[in-house]
PyMOL Python script that loads the backbone (N, CA, C, O; Angstrom):
from pymol import cmd

cmd.read_pdbstr("""\
ATOM      1  N   UNK A   1     -11.548 -14.916   2.355  1.00  0.00           N
ATOM      2  CA  UNK A   1     -11.519 -13.212   1.642  1.00  0.00           C
ATOM      3  C   UNK A   1     -12.041 -13.478   0.341  1.00  0.00           C
ATOM      4  O   UNK A   1     -11.908 -14.435  -0.423  1.00  0.00           O
ATOM      5  N   UNK A   2     -12.753 -12.251   0.263  1.00  0.00           N
ATOM      6  CA  UNK A   2     -13.956 -12.430  -1.334  1.00  0.00           C
ATOM      7  C   UNK A   2     -13.044 -12.474  -2.535  1.00  0.00           C
ATOM      8  O   UNK A   2     -12.233 -11.564  -2.706  1.00  0.00           O
ATOM      9  N   UNK A   3     -13.119 -13.294  -3.215  1.00  0.00           N
ATOM     10  CA  UNK A   3     -12.671 -13.319  -4.513  1.00  0.00           C
ATOM     11  C   UNK A   3     -12.791 -11.699  -5.074  1.00  0.00           C
ATOM     12  O   UNK A   3     -11.825 -10.984  -5.341  1.00  0.00           O
ATOM     13  N   UNK A   4     -14.020 -11.372  -5.164  1.00  0.00           N
ATOM     14  CA  UNK A   4     -14.637 -10.329  -5.691  1.00  0.00           C
ATOM     15  C   UNK A   4     -13.173  -9.218  -5.512  1.00  0.00           C
ATOM     16  O   UNK A   4     -12.476  -8.789  -6.432  1.00  0.00           O
ATOM     17  N   UNK A   5     -13.022  -8.965  -4.087  1.00  0.00           N
ATOM     18  CA  UNK A   5     -12.301  -8.319  -3.380  1.00  0.00           C
ATOM     19  C   UNK A   5     -10.862  -8.379  -4.104  1.00  0.00           C
ATOM     20  O   UNK A   5     -10.352  -7.385  -4.621  1.00  0.00           O
ATOM     21  N   UNK A   6     -10.264  -9.657  -4.084  1.00  0.00           N
ATOM     22  CA  UNK A   6      -8.853  -9.989  -4.529  1.00  0.00           C
ATOM     23  C   UNK A   6      -8.666  -9.803  -6.204  1.00  0.00           C
ATOM     24  O   UNK A   6      -7.602  -9.689  -6.812  1.00  0.00           O
ATOM     25  N   UNK A   7     -10.262  -9.812  -6.844  1.00  0.00           N
ATOM     26  CA  UNK A   7      -9.761  -9.524  -8.375  1.00  0.00           C
ATOM     27  C   UNK A   7     -10.064  -7.540  -8.646  1.00  0.00           C
ATOM     28  O   UNK A   7      -9.735  -6.775  -9.553  1.00  0.00           O
ATOM     29  N   UNK A   8     -10.792  -7.360  -7.410  1.00  0.00           N
ATOM     30  CA  UNK A   8     -10.619  -5.704  -7.428  1.00  0.00           C
ATOM     31  C   UNK A   8      -8.968  -5.080  -7.477  1.00  0.00           C
ATOM     32  O   UNK A   8      -8.343  -4.328  -8.225  1.00  0.00           O
ATOM     33  N   UNK A   9      -8.665  -5.894  -6.169  1.00  0.00           N
ATOM     34  CA  UNK A   9      -7.335  -5.306  -5.764  1.00  0.00           C
ATOM     35  C   UNK A   9      -6.189  -6.033  -6.473  1.00  0.00           C
ATOM     36  O   UNK A   9      -5.032  -6.061  -6.054  1.00  0.00           O
ATOM     37  N   UNK A  10      -6.613  -6.592  -7.539  1.00  0.00           N
ATOM     38  CA  UNK A  10      -5.377  -7.326  -8.284  1.00  0.00           C
ATOM     39  C   UNK A  10      -5.665  -6.325  -9.381  1.00  0.00           C
ATOM     40  O   UNK A  10      -4.567  -5.966  -9.808  1.00  0.00           O
ATOM     41  N   UNK A  11      -6.673  -5.687 -10.058  1.00  0.00           N
ATOM     42  CA  UNK A  11      -7.176  -4.603 -11.041  1.00  0.00           C
ATOM     43  C   UNK A  11      -6.750  -3.722 -10.481  1.00  0.00           C
ATOM     44  O   UNK A  11      -6.275  -2.959 -11.323  1.00  0.00           O
ATOM     45  N   UNK A  12      -6.602  -3.279  -9.352  1.00  0.00           N
ATOM     46  CA  UNK A  12      -6.076  -1.713  -9.133  1.00  0.00           C
ATOM     47  C   UNK A  12      -4.611  -1.925  -9.158  1.00  0.00           C
ATOM     48  O   UNK A  12      -3.871  -1.124  -9.728  1.00  0.00           O
ATOM     49  N   UNK A  13      -4.059  -3.260  -8.396  1.00  0.00           N
ATOM     50  CA  UNK A  13      -2.315  -2.839  -8.561  1.00  0.00           C
ATOM     51  C   UNK A  13      -2.196  -2.671 -10.158  1.00  0.00           C
ATOM     52  O   UNK A  13      -1.562  -1.663 -10.469  1.00  0.00           O
ATOM     53  N   UNK A  14      -2.481  -3.136 -10.808  1.00  0.00           N
ATOM     54  CA  UNK A  14      -2.536  -3.021 -12.318  1.00  0.00           C
ATOM     55  C   UNK A  14      -3.334  -1.321 -12.686  1.00  0.00           C
ATOM     56  O   UNK A  14      -2.647  -0.847 -13.591  1.00  0.00           O
ATOM     57  N   UNK A  15      -3.593  -1.091 -12.603  1.00  0.00           N
ATOM     58  CA  UNK A  15      -4.416   0.108 -12.672  1.00  0.00           C
ATOM     59  C   UNK A  15      -3.752   1.437 -12.225  1.00  0.00           C
ATOM     60  O   UNK A  15      -4.013   2.467 -12.847  1.00  0.00           O
ATOM     61  N   UNK A  16      -2.709   1.451 -10.928  1.00  0.00           N
ATOM     62  CA  UNK A  16      -2.163   2.526 -10.546  1.00  0.00           C
ATOM     63  C   UNK A  16      -0.808   2.426 -11.552  1.00  0.00           C
ATOM     64  O   UNK A  16      -0.234   3.503 -11.710  1.00  0.00           O
ATOM     65  N   UNK A  17      -0.248   1.301 -12.227  1.00  0.00           N
ATOM     66  CA  UNK A  17       0.867   1.434 -13.383  1.00  0.00           C
ATOM     67  C   UNK A  17       0.424   2.582 -14.426  1.00  0.00           C
ATOM     68  O   UNK A  17       1.336   3.206 -14.968  1.00  0.00           O
ATOM     69  N   UNK A  18      -1.025   2.934 -14.775  1.00  0.00           N
ATOM     70  CA  UNK A  18      -1.327   3.395 -15.657  1.00  0.00           C
ATOM     71  C   UNK A  18      -2.038   4.484 -15.477  1.00  0.00           C
ATOM     72  O   UNK A  18      -2.662   4.932 -16.440  1.00  0.00           O
ATOM     73  N   UNK A  19      -2.091   5.091 -14.298  1.00  0.00           N
ATOM     74  CA  UNK A  19      -2.346   6.560 -13.557  1.00  0.00           C
ATOM     75  C   UNK A  19      -2.243   7.468 -14.581  1.00  0.00           C
ATOM     76  O   UNK A  19      -1.575   7.011 -15.508  1.00  0.00           O
ATOM     77  N   UNK A  20      -2.839   9.103 -14.853  1.00  0.00           N
ATOM     78  CA  UNK A  20      -2.553   9.936 -15.796  1.00  0.00           C
ATOM     79  C   UNK A  20      -1.416  10.752 -15.042  1.00  0.00           C
ATOM     80  O   UNK A  20      -0.502  11.132 -15.774  1.00  0.00           O
ATOM     81  N   UNK A  21      -1.352  10.984 -14.095  1.00  0.00           N
ATOM     82  CA  UNK A  21      -0.359  11.910 -13.244  1.00  0.00           C
ATOM     83  C   UNK A  21       0.414  10.679 -12.277  1.00  0.00           C
ATOM     84  O   UNK A  21       0.070   9.501 -12.181  1.00  0.00           O
ATOM     85  N   UNK A  22       1.399  11.271 -11.702  1.00  0.00           N
ATOM     86  CA  UNK A  22       2.371  10.366 -10.770  1.00  0.00           C
ATOM     87  C   UNK A  22       1.133  10.756  -9.540  1.00  0.00           C
ATOM     88  O   UNK A  22       0.530  11.820  -9.399  1.00  0.00           O
ATOM     89  N   UNK A  23       1.008   9.368  -8.666  1.00  0.00           N
ATOM     90  CA  UNK A  23       0.344  10.427  -7.150  1.00  0.00           C
ATOM     91  C   UNK A  23       1.688  10.852  -6.622  1.00  0.00           C
ATOM     92  O   UNK A  23       2.834  10.540  -6.945  1.00  0.00           O
ATOM     93  N   UNK A  24       1.107  11.801  -5.553  1.00  0.00           N
ATOM     94  CA  UNK A  24       2.235  12.650  -4.387  1.00  0.00           C
ATOM     95  C   UNK A  24       2.682  11.389  -3.403  1.00  0.00           C
ATOM     96  O   UNK A  24       2.196  10.346  -2.965  1.00  0.00           O
ATOM     97  N   UNK A  25       3.605  11.957  -3.351  1.00  0.00           N
ATOM     98  CA  UNK A  25       4.875  11.151  -2.408  1.00  0.00           C
ATOM     99  C   UNK A  25       4.115  10.923  -0.965  1.00  0.00           C
ATOM    100  O   UNK A  25       4.654  10.057  -0.275  1.00  0.00           O
ATOM    101  N   UNK A  26       3.028  11.511  -0.429  1.00  0.00           N
ATOM    102  CA  UNK A  26       2.385  10.723   0.368  1.00  0.00           C
ATOM    103  C   UNK A  26       1.202   9.766  -0.085  1.00  0.00           C
ATOM    104  O   UNK A  26       0.599   8.987   0.652  1.00  0.00           O
ATOM    105  N   UNK A  27       1.013   9.948  -1.265  1.00  0.00           N
ATOM    106  CA  UNK A  27      -0.249   8.793  -1.605  1.00  0.00           C
ATOM    107  C   UNK A  27       0.822   7.591  -2.455  1.00  0.00           C
ATOM    108  O   UNK A  27       0.354   6.461  -2.593  1.00  0.00           O
ATOM    109  N   UNK A  28       1.889   7.805  -2.867  1.00  0.00           N
ATOM    110  CA  UNK A  28       2.801   6.585  -2.889  1.00  0.00           C
ATOM    111  C   UNK A  28       3.385   5.937  -1.996  1.00  0.00           C
ATOM    112  O   UNK A  28       4.093   4.993  -2.346  1.00  0.00           O
ATOM    113  N   UNK A  29       3.258   6.244  -0.691  1.00  0.00           N
ATOM    114  CA  UNK A  29       3.368   5.668   0.415  1.00  0.00           C
ATOM    115  C   UNK A  29       2.460   4.972   1.021  1.00  0.00           C
ATOM    116  O   UNK A  29       2.514   3.800   1.395  1.00  0.00           O
ATOM    117  N   UNK A  30       1.360   5.968   1.135  1.00  0.00           N
ATOM    118  CA  UNK A  30       0.052   4.925   1.172  1.00  0.00           C
ATOM    119  C   UNK A  30      -0.225   3.419   0.244  1.00  0.00           C
ATOM    120  O   UNK A  30      -0.604   2.265   0.443  1.00  0.00           O
ATOM    121  N   UNK A  31       0.091   4.014  -0.514  1.00  0.00           N
ATOM    122  CA  UNK A  31      -0.253   2.627  -1.790  1.00  0.00           C
ATOM    123  C   UNK A  31       0.431   1.599  -1.417  1.00  0.00           C
ATOM    124  O   UNK A  31      -0.103   0.494  -1.326  1.00  0.00           O
ATOM    125  N   UNK A  32       2.249   1.886  -1.030  1.00  0.00           N
ATOM    126  CA  UNK A  32       3.119   1.011  -1.065  1.00  0.00           C
ATOM    127  C   UNK A  32       2.904   0.348   0.628  1.00  0.00           C
ATOM    128  O   UNK A  32       3.409  -0.702   1.023  1.00  0.00           O
ATOM    129  N   UNK A  33       2.178   1.117   1.304  1.00  0.00           N
ATOM    130  CA  UNK A  33       2.074   0.604   2.797  1.00  0.00           C
ATOM    131  C   UNK A  33       0.614  -0.533   2.937  1.00  0.00           C
ATOM    132  O   UNK A  33       0.469  -1.435   3.762  1.00  0.00           O
ATOM    133  N   UNK A  34      -0.246  -0.148   1.934  1.00  0.00           N
ATOM    134  CA  UNK A  34      -1.400  -0.765   2.213  1.00  0.00           C
ATOM    135  C   UNK A  34      -1.462  -1.816   1.202  1.00  0.00           C
ATOM    136  O   UNK A  34      -2.461  -2.512   1.022  1.00  0.00           O
ATOM    137  N   UNK A  35      -0.174  -1.937   0.425  1.00  0.00           N
ATOM    138  CA  UNK A  35       0.022  -3.528  -0.685  1.00  0.00           C
ATOM    139  C   UNK A  35       0.813  -4.140  -0.046  1.00  0.00           C
ATOM    140  O   UNK A  35       0.778  -5.342  -0.310  1.00  0.00           O
ATOM    141  N   UNK A  36       1.755  -3.772   0.926  1.00  0.00           N
ATOM    142  CA  UNK A  36       2.460  -4.320   1.918  1.00  0.00           C
ATOM    143  C   UNK A  36       1.880  -5.133   2.907  1.00  0.00           C
ATOM    144  O   UNK A  36       2.224  -6.270   3.228  1.00  0.00           O
ATOM    145  N   UNK A  37       0.970  -4.448   3.360  1.00  0.00           N
ATOM    146  CA  UNK A  37      -0.228  -5.056   4.315  1.00  0.00           C
ATOM    147  C   UNK A  37      -0.797  -5.874   4.300  1.00  0.00           C
ATOM    148  O   UNK A  37      -0.910  -6.714   5.192  1.00  0.00           O
ATOM    149  N   UNK A  38      -1.557  -5.824   2.775  1.00  0.00           N
ATOM    150  CA  UNK A  38      -2.825  -6.519   2.256  1.00  0.00           C
ATOM    151  C   UNK A  38      -1.823  -7.988   1.788  1.00  0.00           C
ATOM    152  O   UNK A  38      -2.338  -9.077   1.533  1.00  0.00           O
ATOM    153  N   UNK A  39      -0.601  -7.765   1.758  1.00  0.00           N
ATOM    154  CA  UNK A  39       0.255  -9.022   1.106  1.00  0.00           C
ATOM    155  C   UNK A  39       1.017  -9.689   1.755  1.00  0.00           C
ATOM    156  O   UNK A  39       1.351 -10.823   1.412  1.00  0.00           O
ATOM    157  N   UNK A  40       1.432  -9.100   2.819  1.00  0.00           N
ATOM    158  CA  UNK A  40       2.715  -9.630   3.652  1.00  0.00           C
ATOM    159  C   UNK A  40       1.894  -9.452   5.432  1.00  0.00           C
ATOM    160  O   UNK A  40       2.169 -10.220   6.353  1.00  0.00           O
ATOM    161  N   UNK A  41       1.201  -8.639   5.514  1.00  0.00           N
ATOM    162  CA  UNK A  41       0.582  -8.564   6.665  1.00  0.00           C
ATOM    163  C   UNK A  41       1.698  -7.593   7.393  1.00  0.00           C
ATOM    164  O   UNK A  41       2.443  -6.844   6.762  1.00  0.00           O
ATOM    165  N   UNK A  42       1.687  -7.728   8.780  1.00  0.00           N
ATOM    166  CA  UNK A  42       2.226  -6.463   9.286  1.00  0.00           C
ATOM    167  C   UNK A  42       3.656  -6.151   9.152  1.00  0.00           C
ATOM    168  O   UNK A  42       4.341  -7.092   8.750  1.00  0.00           O
ATOM    169  N   UNK A  43       4.115  -5.315   9.338  1.00  0.00           N
ATOM    170  CA  UNK A  43       5.849  -4.774   8.901  1.00  0.00           C
ATOM    171  C   UNK A  43       6.558  -6.243   9.897  1.00  0.00           C
ATOM    172  O   UNK A  43       5.994  -6.829  10.821  1.00  0.00           O
ATOM    173  N   UNK A  44       8.030  -6.543   9.273  1.00  0.00           N
ATOM    174  CA  UNK A  44       9.159  -7.173   9.777  1.00  0.00           C
ATOM    175  C   UNK A  44      10.322  -6.755   9.659  1.00  0.00           C
ATOM    176  O   UNK A  44      10.490  -5.738   8.986  1.00  0.00           O
ATOM    177  N   UNK A  45      11.223  -7.274  10.146  1.00  0.00           N
ATOM    178  CA  UNK A  45      12.406  -6.615  10.102  1.00  0.00           C
ATOM    179  C   UNK A  45      12.909  -5.401  10.999  1.00  0.00           C
ATOM    180  O   UNK A  45      12.304  -5.200  12.052  1.00  0.00           O
ATOM    181  N   UNK A  46      13.792  -4.718  10.715  1.00  0.00           N
ATOM    182  CA  UNK A  46      14.100  -3.864  11.198  1.00  0.00           C
ATOM    183  C   UNK A  46      13.811  -2.551  10.816  1.00  0.00           C
ATOM    184  O   UNK A  46      13.200  -2.592   9.748  1.00  0.00           O
ATOM    185  N   UNK A  47      14.053  -0.834  11.398  1.00  0.00           N
ATOM    186  CA  UNK A  47      13.787  -0.175  10.659  1.00  0.00           C
ATOM    187  C   UNK A  47      15.039   0.274  10.229  1.00  0.00           C
ATOM    188  O   UNK A  47      16.040   0.184  10.940  1.00  0.00           O
ATOM    189  N   UNK A  48      15.040   0.813   8.959  1.00  0.00           N
ATOM    190  CA  UNK A  48      16.406   1.173   7.939  1.00  0.00           C
ATOM    191  C   UNK A  48      16.913   2.426   9.027  1.00  0.00           C
ATOM    192  O   UNK A  48      16.294   2.935   9.962  1.00  0.00           O
ATOM    193  N   UNK A  49      18.108   2.662   8.575  1.00  0.00           N
ATOM    194  CA  UNK A  49      18.852   3.790   9.157  1.00  0.00           C
ATOM    195  C   UNK A  49      18.897   4.710   8.813  1.00  0.00           C
ATOM    196  O   UNK A  49      18.703   4.949   7.621  1.00  0.00           O
ATOM    197  N   UNK A  50      19.253   5.903   9.948  1.00  0.00           N
ATOM    198  CA  UNK A  50      19.350   7.423   9.125  1.00  0.00           C
ATOM    199  C   UNK A  50      19.291   7.688   7.679  1.00  0.00           C
ATOM    200  O   UNK A  50      18.400   8.230   7.025  1.00  0.00           O
ATOM    201  N   UNK A  51      20.666   7.092   7.233  1.00  0.00           N
ATOM    202  CA  UNK A  51      21.202   7.308   5.668  1.00  0.00           C
ATOM    203  C   UNK A  51      19.920   6.931   4.849  1.00  0.00           C
ATOM    204  O   UNK A  51      19.479   7.610   3.922  1.00  0.00           O
ATOM    205  N   UNK A  52      19.526   6.078   5.185  1.00  0.00           N
ATOM    206  CA  UNK A  52      18.098   5.479   3.893  1.00  0.00           C
ATOM    207  C   UNK A  52      16.977   5.913   4.332  1.00  0.00           C
ATOM    208  O   UNK A  52      16.201   5.286   5.052  1.00  0.00           O
ATOM    209  N   UNK A  53      16.802   7.349   3.787  1.00  0.00           N
ATOM    210  CA  UNK A  53      15.427   8.057   4.067  1.00  0.00           C
ATOM    211  C   UNK A  53      14.271   7.412   3.536  1.00  0.00           C
ATOM    212  O   UNK A  53      13.235   7.284   4.187  1.00  0.00           O
ATOM    213  N   UNK A  54      14.443   6.956   2.230  1.00  0.00           N
ATOM    214  CA  UNK A  54      13.251   6.169   1.344  1.00  0.00           C
ATOM    215  C   UNK A  54      12.771   4.906   2.158  1.00  0.00           C
ATOM    216  O   UNK A  54      11.648   4.595   2.554  1.00  0.00           O
ATOM    217  N   UNK A  55      13.864   4.349   2.264  1.00  0.00           N
ATOM    218  CA  UNK A  55      13.567   2.786   2.958  1.00  0.00           C
ATOM    219  C   UNK A  55      12.885   3.142   4.602  1.00  0.00           C
ATOM    220  O   UNK A  55      11.943   2.543   5.120  1.00  0.00           O
ATOM    221  N   UNK A  56      13.759   4.409   5.262  1.00  0.00           N
ATOM    222  CA  UNK A  56      13.124   4.408   6.505  1.00  0.00           C
ATOM    223  C   UNK A  56      11.441   5.210   6.409  1.00  0.00           C
ATOM    224  O   UNK A  56      10.611   4.636   7.114  1.00  0.00           O
ATOM    225  N   UNK A  57      10.963   6.319   5.698  1.00  0.00           N
ATOM    226  CA  UNK A  57       9.651   6.287   5.127  1.00  0.00           C
ATOM    227  C   UNK A  57       8.574   5.153   4.550  1.00  0.00           C
ATOM    228  O   UNK A  57       7.364   5.035   4.743  1.00  0.00           O
ATOM    229  N   UNK A  58       9.249   4.591   3.986  1.00  0.00           N
ATOM    230  CA  UNK A  58       8.350   3.270   3.697  1.00  0.00           C
ATOM    231  C   UNK A  58       8.101   2.476   4.831  1.00  0.00           C
ATOM    232  O   UNK A  58       6.966   2.224   5.237  1.00  0.00           O
ATOM    233  N   UNK A  59       9.365   1.991   5.461  1.00  0.00           N
ATOM    234  CA  UNK A  59       9.084   1.017   6.847  1.00  0.00           C
ATOM    235  C   UNK A  59       7.971   1.998   7.953  1.00  0.00           C
ATOM    236  O   UNK A  59       7.025   1.579   8.620  1.00  0.00           O
ATOM    237  N   UNK A  60       8.328   2.944   7.871  1.00  0.00           N
ATOM    238  CA  UNK A  60       7.388   3.996   8.898  1.00  0.00           C
ATOM    239  C   UNK A  60       5.861   3.790   8.237  1.00  0.00           C
ATOM    240  O   UNK A  60       4.895   3.280   8.805  1.00  0.00           O
ATOM    241  N   UNK A  61       5.904   4.196   7.215  1.00  0.00           N
ATOM    242  CA  UNK A  61       4.130   3.945   6.541  1.00  0.00           C
ATOM    243  C   UNK A  61       3.437   2.398   6.484  1.00  0.00           C
ATOM    244  O   UNK A  61       2.265   2.068   6.300  1.00  0.00           O
ATOM    245  N   UNK A  62       4.707   1.556   6.730  1.00  0.00           N
ATOM    246  CA  UNK A  62       3.870   0.357   6.409  1.00  0.00           C
ATOM    247  C   UNK A  62       3.629   0.026   8.077  1.00  0.00           C
ATOM    248  O   UNK A  62       2.573  -0.527   8.386  1.00  0.00           O
ATOM    249  N   UNK A  63       4.535   0.340   9.053  1.00  0.00           N
ATOM    250  CA  UNK A  63       4.341   0.040  10.300  1.00  0.00           C
ATOM    251  C   UNK A  63       3.402   0.652  11.115  1.00  0.00           C
ATOM    252  O   UNK A  63       3.063   0.348  12.259  1.00  0.00           O
ATOM    253  N   UNK A  64       2.933   1.756  10.229  1.00  0.00           N
ATOM    254  CA  UNK A  64       1.736   2.760  10.619  1.00  0.00           C
ATOM    255  C   UNK A  64       0.364   1.868  10.680  1.00  0.00           C
ATOM    256  O   UNK A  64      -0.548   2.055  11.484  1.00  0.00           O
ATOM    257  N   UNK A  65       0.406   0.843   9.646  1.00  0.00           N
ATOM    258  CA  UNK A  65      -0.867   0.030   9.646  1.00  0.00           C
ATOM    259  C   UNK A  65      -1.017  -1.259  10.338  1.00  0.00           C
ATOM    260  O   UNK A  65      -1.760  -2.195  10.043  1.00  0.00           O
ATOM    261  N   UNK A  66       0.004  -1.121  11.530  1.00  0.00           N
ATOM    262  CA  UNK A  66      -0.017  -2.504  12.329  1.00  0.00           C
ATOM    263  C   UNK A  66      -1.174  -2.857  12.537  1.00  0.00           C
ATOM    264  O   UNK A  66      -1.959  -2.035  13.008  1.00  0.00           O
ATOM    265  N   UNK A  67      -1.555  -4.057  12.270  1.00  0.00           N
ATOM    266  CA  UNK A  67      -2.889  -4.997  12.923  1.00  0.00           C
ATOM    267  C   UNK A  67      -4.175  -4.380  12.008  1.00  0.00           C
ATOM    268  O   UNK A  67      -5.322  -4.411  12.456  1.00  0.00           O
ATOM    269  N   UNK A  68      -3.860  -3.820  10.688  1.00  0.00           N
ATOM    270  CA  UNK A  68      -4.930  -3.471   9.755  1.00  0.00           C
ATOM    271  C   UNK A  68      -5.107  -5.580   9.278  1.00  0.00           C
ATOM    272  O   UNK A  68      -4.107  -6.282   9.129  1.00  0.00           O
ATOM    273  N   UNK A  69      -6.365  -6.049   9.161  1.00  0.00           N
ATOM    274  CA  UNK A  69      -6.560  -6.707   8.408  1.00  0.00           C
ATOM    275  C   UNK A  69      -6.352  -6.892   6.933  1.00  0.00           C
ATOM    276  O   UNK A  69      -6.669  -5.912   6.258  1.00  0.00           O
ATOM    277  N   UNK A  70      -5.718  -8.314   6.052  1.00  0.00           N
ATOM    278  CA  UNK A  70      -5.086  -8.080   4.605  1.00  0.00           C
ATOM    279  C   UNK A  70      -6.589  -7.604   4.338  1.00  0.00           C
ATOM    280  O   UNK A  70      -6.645  -6.386   4.163  1.00  0.00           O
ATOM    281  N   UNK A  71      -7.860  -8.281   4.261  1.00  0.00           N
ATOM    282  CA  UNK A  71      -9.095  -7.636   3.853  1.00  0.00           C
ATOM    283  C   UNK A  71      -9.263  -6.271   3.699  1.00  0.00           C
ATOM    284  O   UNK A  71      -9.545  -5.804   2.596  1.00  0.00           O
ATOM    285  N   UNK A  72      -9.080  -5.379   4.962  1.00  0.00           N
ATOM    286  CA  UNK A  72      -9.030  -3.966   4.800  1.00  0.00           C
ATOM    287  C   UNK A  72      -8.166  -3.226   4.012  1.00  0.00           C
ATOM    288  O   UNK A  72      -8.506  -2.288   3.291  1.00  0.00           O
ATOM    289  N   UNK A  73      -6.999  -3.674   4.162  1.00  0.00           N
ATOM    290  CA  UNK A  73      -6.074  -3.147   3.405  1.00  0.00           C
ATOM    291  C   UNK A  73      -6.062  -3.222   1.872  1.00  0.00           C
ATOM    292  O   UNK A  73      -5.916  -2.254   1.126  1.00  0.00           O
ATOM    293  N   UNK A  74      -6.231  -4.477   1.507  1.00  0.00           N
ATOM    294  CA  UNK A  74      -6.941  -4.503   0.210  1.00  0.00           C
ATOM    295  C   UNK A  74      -7.885  -3.556  -0.393  1.00  0.00           C
ATOM    296  O   UNK A  74      -7.683  -2.944  -1.442  1.00  0.00           O
ATOM    297  N   UNK A  75      -9.413  -3.445   0.685  1.00  0.00           N
ATOM    298  CA  UNK A  75     -10.366  -2.680   0.367  1.00  0.00           C
ATOM    299  C   UNK A  75      -9.682  -0.952   0.308  1.00  0.00           C
ATOM    300  O   UNK A  75     -10.049  -0.100  -0.501  1.00  0.00           O
ATOM    301  N   UNK A  76      -8.683  -0.769   1.325  1.00  0.00           N
ATOM    302  CA  UNK A  76      -8.509   1.049   1.480  1.00  0.00           C
ATOM    303  C   UNK A  76      -7.456   0.740   0.139  1.00  0.00           C
ATOM    304  O   UNK A  76      -7.736   1.728  -0.539  1.00  0.00           O
ATOM    305  N   UNK A  77      -6.541   0.073  -0.572  1.00  0.00           N
ATOM    306  CA  UNK A  77      -6.024   0.127  -1.853  1.00  0.00           C
ATOM    307  C   UNK A  77      -6.531   0.405  -2.701  1.00  0.00           C
ATOM    308  O   UNK A  77      -6.080   1.320  -3.389  1.00  0.00           O
ATOM    309  N   UNK A  78      -7.710  -0.255  -3.052  1.00  0.00           N
ATOM    310  CA  UNK A  78      -8.254  -0.008  -4.167  1.00  0.00           C
ATOM    311  C   UNK A  78      -9.348   1.256  -3.963  1.00  0.00           C
ATOM    312  O   UNK A  78      -9.795   1.796  -4.975  1.00  0.00           O
ATOM    313  N   UNK A  79      -9.706   1.645  -2.828  1.00  0.00           N
ATOM    314  CA  UNK A  79     -10.079   2.813  -2.904  1.00  0.00           C
ATOM    315  C   UNK A  79      -9.333   3.739  -2.942  1.00  0.00           C
ATOM    316  O   UNK A  79      -9.935   4.750  -3.303  1.00  0.00           O
ATOM    317  N   UNK A  80      -8.123   3.934  -2.714  1.00  0.00           N
ATOM    318  CA  UNK A  80      -7.545   4.800  -2.711  1.00  0.00           C
ATOM    319  C   UNK A  80      -6.854   4.707  -4.470  1.00  0.00           C
ATOM    320  O   UNK A  80      -6.392   5.730  -4.976  1.00  0.00           O
ATOM    321  N   UNK A  81      -6.864   3.988  -4.888  1.00  0.00           N
ATOM    322  CA  UNK A  81      -6.521   3.992  -6.636  1.00  0.00           C
ATOM    323  C   UNK A  81      -7.614   4.288  -7.111  1.00  0.00           C
ATOM    324  O   UNK A  81      -7.503   4.955  -8.140  1.00  0.00           O
ATOM    325  N   UNK A  82      -8.986   4.005  -6.694  1.00  0.00           N
ATOM    326  CA  UNK A  82     -10.156   4.520  -7.569  1.00  0.00           C
ATOM    327  C   UNK A  82     -10.075   6.328  -7.144  1.00  0.00           C
ATOM    328  O   UNK A  82     -10.489   7.148  -7.963  1.00  0.00           O
ATOM    329  N   UNK A  83      -9.631   6.670  -6.105  1.00  0.00           N
ATOM    330  CA  UNK A  83      -9.497   8.238  -6.097  1.00  0.00           C
ATOM    331  C   UNK A  83      -8.788   9.008  -6.613  1.00  0.00           C
ATOM    332  O   UNK A  83      -9.070  10.202  -6.718  1.00  0.00           O
ATOM    333  N   UNK A  84      -7.599   8.418  -7.091  1.00  0.00           N
ATOM    334  CA  UNK A  84      -6.580   8.748  -8.253  1.00  0.00           C
ATOM    335  C   UNK A  84      -6.800   8.553  -9.575  1.00  0.00           C
ATOM    336  O   UNK A  84      -6.129   9.104 -10.448  1.00  0.00           O
ATOM    337  N   UNK A  85      -7.784   7.732  -9.802  1.00  0.00           N
ATOM    338  CA  UNK A  85      -7.607   7.821 -11.171  1.00  0.00           C
ATOM    339  C   UNK A  85      -8.720   9.216 -12.046  1.00  0.00           C
ATOM    340  O   UNK A  85      -8.649   9.389 -13.263  1.00  0.00           O
TER     341      UNK A  85
END
""", "prot")
cmd.dss("prot")
cmd.show_as("cartoon", "prot")
cmd.util.cbc("prot")
cmd.orient("prot")
């Protein structure tokens, strides 16, 4: 993996905390899923139950990225954070 991409990813993960406006729910789920895919790979564990709607939405967003490489997830995360600035 490119050290430049890793540095950009780390910077984006810090920049996202400093955004002027809170991202939409859709973008928050994308950010979460891309971060998890970049740092942990494909989703693991069981899907949360019906009563855990937030956990279920996060799980489903992450599961939607199944098979995406860590490098591609990092680049997509960086691009999304840049678009939200």
